[in-house]
C-alpha positions in Angstrom: -69.8 76.6 -34.8 -67.2 79.3 -35.3 -66.7 78.0 -38.8 -70.4 78.4 -39.4 -70.3 81.9 -38.1 -67.4 82.6 -40.4 -69.5 81.4 -43.3 -72.4 83.6 -42.5 -70.4 86.6 -42.8 -70.9 85.8 -46.5 -74.1 83.8 -46.4 -76.5 86.4 -45.0 -80.1 85.6 -44.3 -80.0 82.1 -45.4 -77.2 81.3 -43.0 -79.1 82.6 -40.1 -82.0 80.5 -40.8 -79.8 77.4 -40.7 -78.1 78.6 -37.5 -81.7 79.0 -35.8 -82.6 75.5 -37.0 -79.6 74.2 -35.5 -79.9 75.8 -32.3 -83.3 74.2 -32.2 -82.0 70.8 -32.2 -79.4 71.8 -29.8 -81.8 72.6 -27.3 -82.7 68.8 -27.3 -79.1 67.7 -26.3 -78.1 70.5 -24.0 -80.2 69.4 -21.3 -82.7 71.6 -19.3 -80.9 74.6 -17.8 -84.2 76.1 -16.6 -84.9 72.9 -14.8 -88.3 72.0 -16.2 -87.5 68.4 -16.0 -90.8 67.0 -14.9 -90.9 64.3 -17.7 -87.9 62.4 -16.0 -89.6 62.4 -12.7 -89.5 58.5 -12.6 -85.9 58.1 -13.7 -84.5 61.3 -12.2 -81.9 61.0 -15.0 -80.6 64.0 -17.0 -80.9 63.8 -20.7 -77.4 64.8 -21.2 -76.3 61.7 -23.3 -73.9 60.5 -20.7 -73.9 58.1 -17.7 -74.1 58.8 -14.1 -70.8 58.9 -11.9 -70.4 55.5 -10.0 -67.9 57.2 -7.4 -69.2 58.4 -4.0 -71.0 61.6 -4.7 -69.6 64.8 -3.1 -73.0 66.1 -2.2 -75.4 65.1 0.5 -79.1 65.1 1.3 -80.0 66.2 4.9 -83.5 65.9 6.6 -84.4 67.9 9.7 -86.1 64.9 11.2 -85.7 61.2 11.7 -89.3 60.3 12.1 -92.6 61.9 10.8 -96.4 61.7 11.3 -98.7 62.5 8.4 -99.0 66.2 8.2 -95.7 67.0 9.6 -93.2 69.5 7.8 -89.5 68.2 7.4 -86.8 70.8 6.1 -84.6 69.2 3.4 -81.1 70.6 2.5 -79.1 69.9 -0.5 -75.4 70.9 -0.1 -72.0 69.9 -1.4 -69.0 68.4 0.7 -66.4 71.1 1.5 -68.3 73.8 -0.3 -68.5 71.7 -3.3 -71.0 73.5 -5.6 -73.5 72.1 -8.2 -75.4 73.5 -11.3 -78.6 71.4 -11.4 -80.5 69.3 -9.2 -83.7 67.3 -8.7 -85.1 66.1 -5.4 -87.9 63.7 -4.7 -89.5 61.6 -1.6 -89.9 57.8 -2.4 -91.0 55.0 -0.4 -88.4 53.3 1.6 -89.7 49.8 1.8 -90.4 48.8 -1.7 -89.6 50.0 -5.2 -91.7 52.7 -6.4 -91.2 55.5 -8.9 -94.1 57.4 -7.4 -93.1 60.5 -5.6 -94.4 60.9 -2.1 -95.7 64.2 -0.2 -95.6 67.9 -1.6 -92.8 70.4 -1.3 -92.8 74.0 -0.4 -90.0 76.3 -1.6 -89.1 79.9 -0.9 -85.7 79.8 -2.5 -85.2 81.7 -5.8 -82.9 78.9 -7.1 -85.6 76.2 -6.7 -88.8 75.5 -8.3 -91.6 73.1 -7.9 -92.6 70.4 -10.3 -95.7 68.2 -10.9 -95.0 64.7 -11.9 -96.9 62.5 -14.1 -96.4 58.6 -13.1 -98.4 55.6 -14.1 -101.3 57.8 -15.4 -101.5 59.8 -12.2 -100.4 63.6 -11.4 -98.5 64.5 -8.4 -98.6 68.2 -8.1 -95.4 69.9 -6.1 -94.0 66.4 -5.8 -90.6 67.4 -6.8 -87.9 70.1 -6.9 -85.6 71.3 -9.2 -83.2 74.2 -10.3 -84.2 77.4 -12.3 -80.8 78.0 -13.9 -77.4 76.6 -14.2 -75.7 79.0 -11.8 -73.5 77.6 -9.3 -75.1 76.7 -5.9 -73.8 75.9 -2.7 -76.9 75.0 -0.8 -80.7 74.6 -1.4 -83.2 74.4 1.5 -86.9 73.4 0.8 -89.8 72.1 3.0 -91.6 68.8 2.4 -95.0 68.1 3.8 -95.6 64.4 4.9 -98.5 62.3 3.3 -100.1 59.2 4.8 -97.3 56.6 4.3 -94.7 54.3 5.4 -91.2 55.0 5.8 -89.8 57.4 3.0 -86.3 58.4 1.9 -85.3 61.7 0.1 -83.5 61.0 -3.1 -81.8 63.4 -5.4 -79.6 64.1 -8.4 -76.8 66.5 -8.4 -75.4 67.9 -11.7 -71.9 69.2 -11.6 -71.4 70.0 -15.0 -72.8 68.7 -18.4 -71.1 65.4 -18.4 -70.6 65.1 -14.7 -73.5 64.2 -12.3 -74.5 61.7 -9.8 -78.3 60.0 -9.3 -79.7 58.2 -6.4 -78.2 60.4 -3.6 -80.1 59.6 -0.7 -80.9 60.7 2.8 -80.9 58.3 5.7 -84.3 56.5 6.0 -87.0 58.8 7.6 -89.5 56.5 9.6 -93.0 56.9 10.3 -93.3 57.5 13.8 -93.9 54.5 16.1 -97.1 55.9 17.6 -98.8 55.8 14.2 -96.4 53.3 12.3 -98.3 51.2 10.0 -95.8 48.5 10.2 -95.3 48.2 14.0 -96.4 45.5 16.4 -95.5 42.3 14.7 -95.0 40.0 17.6 -97.9 37.7 19.0 -99.1 40.3 21.1 -99.6 42.8 18.1 -103.3 42.0 18.1 -103.7 44.1 21.2 -103.4 47.2 19.0 -106.0 45.7 16.6 -109.4 45.1 17.4 -110.4 41.4 16.8 -111.6 40.9 13.0 -114.7 38.9 13.2 -117.8 38.1 10.8 -120.1 39.8 13.5 -122.3 42.2 11.7 -121.9 40.4 8.1 -124.8 41.2 6.0 -126.5 43.6 8.3 -123.7 46.4 9.2 -121.0 45.3 6.8 -120.0 43.6 3.6 -118.0 40.4 4.0 -116.0 38.0 1.7 -114.8 34.9 3.3 -113.4 31.4 2.4 -114.4 28.9 3.7 -118.0 30.3 3.2 -119.2 31.8 6.6 -116.2 31.4 8.4 -115.4 33.6 11.5 -111.7 34.9 11.7 -112.2 35.4 15.2 -112.4 31.5 15.8 -110.9 29.9 12.7 -107.3 30.6 12.1 -107.7 29.2 8.6 -110.3 31.9 7.6 -109.5 34.1 4.9 -111.6 37.1 5.2 -112.4 40.6 4.2 -115.0 43.3 5.2 -116.0 46.7 4.4 -118.0 48.9 6.5 -119.5 52.0 5.0 -118.8 55.4 6.9 -120.7 58.6 7.2 -118.1 60.5 5.6 -118.4 58.4 2.1 -115.4 56.3 3.0 -115.1 52.5 3.7 -113.5 50.8 6.6 -111.8 47.7 5.1 -110.7 44.7 7.3 -108.6 41.8 6.1 -107.0 38.6 7.7 -105.5 35.4 6.5 -102.6 33.0 7.3 -99.8 34.0 5.0 -96.0 34.2 5.2 -95.9 37.2 3.3 -98.9 39.1 2.5 -102.6 39.0 2.0 -104.4 41.2 -0.7 -107.9 42.1 -2.1 -108.5 42.8 -5.7 -111.2 44.8 -7.7 -111.8 43.4 -11.2 -114.5 43.8 -14.0 -114.0 40.1 -14.8 -112.8 36.8 -13.3 -109.3 37.2 -15.2 -106.5 38.7 -13.4 -105.4 42.0 -14.9 -106.6 45.6 -15.0 -107.3 45.6 -11.2 -107.3 47.7 -8.2 -105.3 46.1 -5.3 -104.8 46.6 -1.4 -101.9 44.7 0.1 -101.4 44.0 3.5 -97.9 42.5 3.7 -94.5 42.4 5.4 -91.4 44.9 4.5 -88.0 44.2 4.4 -87.7 44.9 8.1 -90.3 42.1 8.7 -92.9 44.9 9.5 -96.4 44.9 8.0 -97.7 47.7 6.2 -100.6 48.5 3.8 -100.1 49.3 0.1 -102.0 50.2 -2.8 -101.3 48.5 -6.4 -102.6 48.2 -9.8 -102.5 44.9 -11.8 -101.8 45.1 -15.5 -101.4 41.5 -16.0 -99.7 38.2 -14.8 -96.8 40.2 -13.7 -96.1 41.8 -10.3 -98.6 44.7 -9.7 -97.3 48.1 -10.3 -97.4 50.2 -6.8 -99.8 53.4 -6.7 -99.6 55.8 -4.2 -101.6 55.3 -1.0 -104.0 58.2 -1.6 -106.8 59.1 0.7 -106.2 56.2 3.3 -105.9 56.7 7.0 -106.4 55.1 10.4 -104.2 52.2 9.6 -103.7 49.3 12.1 -101.8 46.1 11.4 -100.9 42.9 13.1 -98.9 39.8 12.6 -100.0 37.4 14.9 -98.3 34.0 14.5 -98.3 34.0 10.8 -101.9 35.3 10.7 -101.5 38.8 8.7 -104.3 41.4 9.9 -104.9 45.0 8.7 -107.6 47.6 9.1 -107.7 51.2 7.4 -110.2 53.7 6.1 -110.2 54.4 2.4 -111.6 57.1 0.5 -110.2 56.3 -2.8 -112.0 55.7 -6.0 -111.8 52.2 -7.2 -110.3 52.4 -10.6 -110.5 49.6 -13.3 -110.1 49.7 -17.0 -113.9 49.3 -18.0 -114.8 51.4 -14.8 -117.6 48.6 -13.7 -121.1 50.3 -13.5 -122.8 50.9 -10.3 -119.6 50.3 -8.3 -119.8 46.4 -9.1 -116.8 44.3 -9.1 -115.2 40.7 -8.9 -113.4 40.2 -5.7 -110.0 38.5 -5.8 -108.7 37.4 -2.4 -105.0 36.3 -2.8 -102.2 35.4 -0.4 -98.4 34.4 -0.7 -94.9 34.9 0.3 -92.7 38.1 -0.4 -89.1 38.8 -0.7 -87.3 42.0 0.0 -90.5 43.8 0.5 -91.9 42.7 -2.9 -94.6 40.4 -3.2 -94.2 37.2 -5.1 -96.9 35.2 -7.0 -100.0 34.2 -4.8 -100.1 30.8 -3.5 -102.6 28.3 -4.9 -105.7 30.0 -6.7 -107.2 33.2 -5.6 -110.6 33.2 -3.8 -112.9 35.0 -6.6 -116.3 36.1 -5.9 -119.0 34.2 -7.7 -120.6 37.3 -9.1 -120.1 41.2 -9.0 -120.6 42.8 -5.7 -120.9 46.2 -4.3 -118.8 46.4 -1.4 -120.6 49.5 -0.1 -123.7 47.6 0.6 -123.9 45.2 3.5 -124.2 41.6 2.3 -122.3 38.2 2.7 -120.1 36.8 -0.4 -118.2 33.8 -0.4 -115.1 33.3 -2.2 -114.0 30.2 -4.0 -111.1 29.3 -6.1 -112.9 27.7 -9.0 -110.8 27.5 -12.1 -112.1 29.0 -15.2 -113.8 26.7 -17.7 -111.1 27.1 -20.0 -108.5 25.8 -17.9 -110.9 22.9 -16.5 -111.3 22.0 -20.2 -107.7 22.2 -21.1 -106.9 19.7 -18.4 -109.6 17.4 -19.5 -108.6 17.3 -23.1 -105.0 16.6 -22.1 -105.9 13.8 -19.8 -108.1 12.1 -22.6 -105.2 12.7 -25.1 -102.5 11.2 -23.1 -104.2 8.9 -20.6 -106.6 7.2 -23.2 -106.3 7.9 -27.0 -102.4 8.4 -26.9 -101.7 5.8 -24.5 -104.0 3.2 -26.3 -102.6 4.3 -29.7 -98.9 3.9 -28.7 -99.5 0.5 -26.9 -101.2 -1.0 -30.0 -98.3 0.0 -32.1 -95.9 -1.7 -29.8 -97.6 -5.0 -29.1 -100.7 -5.4 -31.3 -98.6 -5.5 -34.8 -96.8 -8.5 -33.6 -100.1 -10.2 -32.5 -102.3 -9.1 -35.3 -100.2 -8.6 -38.4 -101.9 -11.4 -40.5 -105.1 -9.3 -40.4 -105.8 -6.5 -42.8 -108.6 -3.7 -43.4 -108.8 -1.8 -46.4 -105.3 -3.2 -47.6 -103.7 -2.2 -44.2 -102.6 -3.9 -41.1 -105.2 -4.0 -38.5 -102.9 -2.6 -35.8 -102.0 0.3 -38.1 -105.8 0.9 -38.7 -106.3 1.3 -35.3 -103.3 3.2 -34.5 -103.1 6.3 -36.5 -106.7 7.4 -36.0 -105.9 7.4 -32.2 -102.8 9.2 -32.6 -104.3 11.8 -34.8 -107.1 12.4 -32.2 -104.5 12.6 -29.5 -102.7 15.4 -31.5 -106.0 17.3 -32.6 -107.1 17.0 -28.6 -103.3 18.4 -27.7 -103.6 21.2 -30.0 -107.2 22.6 -28.8 -106.1 22.1 -25.2 -103.0 24.1 -26.1 -104.7 26.9 -27.7 -107.2 27.0 -24.7 -104.4 27.4 -22.1 -102.9 30.3 -24.0 -106.3 32.0 -24.7 -107.1 31.9 -21.0 -103.4 33.1 -19.9 -103.6 35.6 -22.7 -99.9 35.0 -23.1 -97.1 32.8 -21.4 -98.1 32.0 -17.6 -95.0 32.7 -15.7 -96.1 31.6 -12.5 -97.4 28.2 -13.6 -93.7 26.7 -12.8 -92.4 24.1 -15.4 -96.0 23.1 -16.7 -96.0 25.6 -19.6 -92.3 24.7 -20.6 -93.1 20.8 -20.7 -96.5 21.4 -22.4 -95.0 23.3 -25.1 -92.2 20.4 -25.4 -95.0 17.8 -25.6 -96.9 20.1 -28.4 -93.8 20.3 -30.4 -93.1 16.5 -30.5 -96.7 15.7 -30.9 -96.8 17.8 -34.2 -93.3 16.4 -35.3 -94.8 12.7 -35.2 -97.4 12.9 -37.8 -95.3 15.0 -40.0 -92.4 12.6 -40.0 -95.0 9.7 -40.4 -96.4 11.4 -43.4 -93.1 11.4 -45.3 -92.1 7.9 -44.2 -90.6 5.7 -47.1 -92.4 2.5 -48.2 -92.0 -0.6 -46.1 -89.4 -2.2 -48.6 -87.5 1.1 -48.8 -83.7 0.7 -47.7 -83.9 3.8 -45.6 -87.2 2.6 -44.0 -85.3 1.8 -40.8 -84.3 5.5 -40.3 -88.0 6.4 -40.0 -88.8 3.4 -37.8 -86.2 4.4 -35.1 -86.7 8.0 -35.2 -90.5 7.5 -35.0 -89.8 4.9 -31.9 -87.2 7.4 -30.4 -89.7 10.2 -30.4 -92.6 8.1 -29.1 -90.2 6.8 -26.0 -89.2 10.4 -25.5 -92.7 12.1 -25.3 -94.0 9.5 -22.9 -92.3 10.7 -19.6 -92.3 14.3 -20.6 -96.2 14.0 -20.9 -96.2 12.3 -17.8 -94.4 14.9 -15.8 -96.6 17.7 -17.7 -99.7 15.8 -16.4 -98.3 15.7 -12.8 -97.4 19.3 -12.8 -100.7 20.3 -14.2 -102.7 18.2 -11.6 -100.6 19.9 -8.8 -101.6 23.2 -10.2 -105.6 22.6 -10.6 -105.7 20.5 -7.3 -107.8 21.9 -4.7 -108.5 18.7 -2.5 -106.7 18.8 0.8 -105.4 15.4 0.5 -104.6 15.6 -3.1 -106.6 12.6 -4.2 -106.4 13.5 -7.9 -102.7 13.7 -8.0 -102.4 10.4 -6.2 -105.1 8.8 -8.8 -102.8 10.1 -11.5 -99.9 8.4 -9.8 -102.0 5.2 -9.6 -102.6 5.2 -13.5 -98.9 5.7 -13.9 -98.2 2.6 -12.1 -101.1 0.7 -13.5 -99.7 1.4 -17.1 -96.4 0.1 -16.2 -97.8 -3.1 -14.9 -99.7 -3.6 -18.2 -96.7 -2.9 -20.1 -94.6 -5.6 -18.0 -97.6 -8.1 -18.5 -97.7 -7.6 -22.4 -93.7 -7.9 -22.4 -94.0 -11.3 -20.6 -96.9 -12.4 -22.9 -95.0 -11.9 -26.2 -91.8 -13.0 -24.8 -93.0 -16.5 -23.6 -95.3 -16.8 -26.5 -93.1 -16.1 -29.6 -89.5 -16.1 -28.2 -87.4 -13.1 -28.2 -88.2 -11.9 -31.9 -91.2 -10.3 -33.3 -92.0 -13.2 -35.9 -95.4 -14.2 -33.8 -95.0 -17.7 -35.1 -98.0 -18.8 -32.5 -100.5 -16.1 -33.2 -103.3 -17.8 -31.2 -101.1 -18.3 -28.3 -100.3 -14.9 -28.0 -103.4 -13.1 -29.1 -105.9 -14.9 -26.4 -103.9 -13.6 -23.3 -103.1 -10.2 -25.0 -106.8 -9.6 -25.7 -107.9 -10.5 -22.2 -105.1 -8.2 -20.7 -105.9 -5.6 -23.2 -109.6 -5.2 -22.2 -108.8 -5.3 -18.4 -106.5 -2.6 -19.3 -109.2 -0.5 -21.3 -111.4 -0.9 -18.4 -108.9 0.2 -15.9 -107.8 3.0 -17.9 -111.3 4.6 -18.2 -111.7 4.1 -14.7 -108.6 6.3 -13.7 -109.5 8.6 -16.4 -113.0 9.3 -15.1 -111.9 9.6 -11.5 -109.4 12.3 -12.1 -111.9 14.3 -14.6 -114.2 14.1 -11.5 -111.4 15.8 -9.9 -110.9 18.4 -12.3 -114.7 19.3 -12.0 -114.6 19.6 -8.4 -111.5 21.8 -8.6 
């Protein structure tokens, strides 16, 4: 800069303009000396181009209270140890139980060195939700007041800037607990239900809306009942009640369609300390929902009675989905699952989904089911037809029929080959269609489906390679024909166990029968096919010796065809049984 100034002594107005432009760009890299840092409310990181210090911060955040009730005022002090000063700071209150970037509560300040900020997080604006400096002057202490919202335990978090290159983030106060008299996460023992009126189906369809699975179950008498109700209140709010057996959480979601994503969600789940609280979230897809402020929610009571999680609360929040469903009509999702470190995991089994859109402010009864969407059912049916029938028969013919029927030809080709290739092409086509349907339904990769998507992709890849290899195979008398023969056989040998594993994984995902009979039928089919291969091996071994010359074709073909017909009948019987299971899923 000094060189530029010296040059400006000779450059006149042109150089002044250059210096002015440079100064504009320097503003962007010199931080925010006026403390207007509302744009970094989520990260709380200064835009200094350097990383935060990793040593213990020489500053502390002190709260005047260790507990709070909604509406309480807490005094928060920012100060340095041993008189250490700081130039910049940012202060927010965050949820202590689960990860969230949303600030909580509102600050009040009369300190001339501090200003209030409004934060925009996840599309919502939080007025006076953060405090920052107004200048880069040295500060010994900052004192502000904070008004508590209706939330769970909180922690005050601050960023301290000592100099442009030296700053500390995530300097936190001790956890400030919600008062036990109103704690949303208290009463977790088997006696917890004493503080929560028994949730029951009484009044369903007359005074309140109810959503349950199994249909018409009563949670007051059935511990396996998953139940949600909403009762309209005179002040335009709704009282929600939720109950269900789960080891981590239960939740209710509001959606414009039957596909997960863009859904408003209320969660009743366990926290880090094993307590139960009520949370609000928004699902944007098949990843963990992002947390939202609890908003206008009060009168919360919770219980965890021997693994049955229950909660009751009043909400005046507006349900928000992407399409803003008309007339307050939504599909309902009831999901439950495990949690770890206060974070919910993927729901167990399939969520219970209402058969049609409902208005939860109108007393009526709706019943949940975990129907699989038609695309997934079609995907499963196509894959079973491809690899239990067409592919299985096609590979069996290639392995045994060419030895028993190589004297017969159709259109100049061996009979076994003319039967084999159409079946395998049909198998590949069915696999491709089923593969596409699964991705269309999931709208991408399905992270919660375990190994099934991975195995499915491997099967799809191998299924595409096989016809490509066959299309470029050399003539039968070519000296390198043996390369194709062994490569083609090895691929077929590899694809079979992977396909079986994928079918089992898929059957477990789609199964809804309590005794898992479709999965057991699939196991019976695998045993049936193994038995048939053993029989074919014995027939050809004793009928023609250990080679493939098939010198006694008639002796081989008669028992072969008999077993083959029985195999086809059994194959179709197993297929129909499992398809029925898919239809009932």
